[in-house]
C-alpha positions, 0 to 999 in steps of 0.5 A: 502541494507536493505529495506522495505515496505514504503521506497522509492528508488531514481534513477537519474530519478524517485522515486520508492515506495518499495512494498515488503519485499523480493527482488532478489539479485541484485534489489529492487522490487518497484513501479514507483510513481514520475518521473522526467519531465525534464529528458524526456520533457514536451511532457510526460504530453500530451502523457500520459495524466498527470495533468500538475497542479500536477507537484512538484518541488524539488531542481529546478527539475519538478516531476509528480505523476503516479498514474495510473498502466498501464500508469507507466508500459507504461512509463517505457517500452518507456523510462526506460525498465531496470526498468521492471522486469519479476519475475518468482517467482511470475509469473508477470511483476514487477517494480524493480530497479537494485541496481547499479542504486539506489542513495538513499534509503529514510527511513520513520523513518529518515524522521520523525525525520527531521520533528520532529526537523525542522518542516519548512513547514505547512504540517511538523507541521501538521505531527509533531502534529500527531506524538506527539499526538500518543506519548502522548497517549502512542506510542514511536517515534521509532515505527513511520515514515512518507512516501508518498510524505512527505518522498520525500519532494514532498508533496503539499496543496492536499497531505495526510499524509501516516503515518507509524507504525512499527510492527503489535501489535504497529499498532493495539495500534495506531488504539486503540489510534486513537479511543480514540483521536476522543472521546477526540477531539484531533484528528478528524474522516473523514467528509463526504467530506473526505470520498467522496474524499477517495472513489473517490481516491480508487474505480474506478469501482463501486465494493463497493457502496459509503455506502459500502466503508465507512462502511468498512473503518470506522471500521478499525480506521486507517484514520483521520484528523489532523488540516484539513489534512487526514492521513492514519496509515500504518503498516509495519513489524518490522525487526524481523517479516520478516521471509521469503527470496525471492525465499522461495515461487513461485507462479503460476497464475490459473485465476480468482475465487470468494470464501466465506471463514471464517477469522481465523488469521487476524494478518497481515491484515493491512500489505502489502500485507494484509493477511488474513488466512482463513478456511471453504472456499466455491468456488462460482465461479471458472471462468477459471475452474482451478483444485482446492479443496476449502480446498486447499485455505488457505489465501487471500492476498491483494495488494491494501490498499483499502482491507487491514484490511476489516474483522477480526477473525470470520467474513465470507468474499466474495472475487474476485481475482486471484487464485494462487499455492503457492509452497515452503516448503508447497504447498497451494493456495491463492487468490490475490486481487489487481493484479493492483493498481486499483483492477478492479472487485477485492474485499475483503468484509464482507458477508451479 
């Protein structure tokens, strides 16, 4: 049962977004995204303060998006505890779907094929236009897919397009193409209104100011607008870029830390997690007084899209996140940003 990031898993009650390339033998690590209200009842909306205006209808059944991490964990604990999984490898409580509960794996590549062939809705027409544009500028359709609410057919008039590019080098090419399409007027960069919307969605605690957020985001060249709809170009590894297995590495939480470092390898900075290989590390604040030498910290990883692609080779970064010890064939330490989806007081930003 092969799955990778940007795929979705369907159960009788929920849709989960696959959020790793590596899974235990009997389950798929993923995160709750949509839940079937009709399986629980309308009281779910009130109990967890979910927005009833955001109800989506699919095949006559009502679904609601769960965007808040704490609410997602609480709902699973109360109603579907079988989807909570303590991962000893990563030393964290995760969402995971037992393979026996999986009804369907939804592939972004297959969904885009459907969209290109059918284009039944306005959203599908705009998604197809984006794919056709990237293809016209040199990217093959086989390197593309569409994820998020579109892959589930749960998108509405407020939905963005989560557009997937397979292969790290292809993702780089797609971003270069996007820059050219902006100059040619074929696709549009985000307007001020769109940036404000993105900021409200991504930054929940003021860790980045609006100006800092927009400055970091614009240089990524992974967002744009097609016929009034915002899209993201999301990177997913090709199968031959997935080189590890679940359990090859084990992670131990050592508490929070703030560091300054120089990026030496940005190959996977748009992946999930985004991986920044670093050198010349300086510890700015060892908050839990963990035993660590600056030279032991070899990478920074971000599990939140907000801090993917923030900086590149040769640049110095300031990072606050969870220090972890990584053990396997080699032992080293890393700093993890995005221990929750909202990444409260965790960040990767260019040093000033």
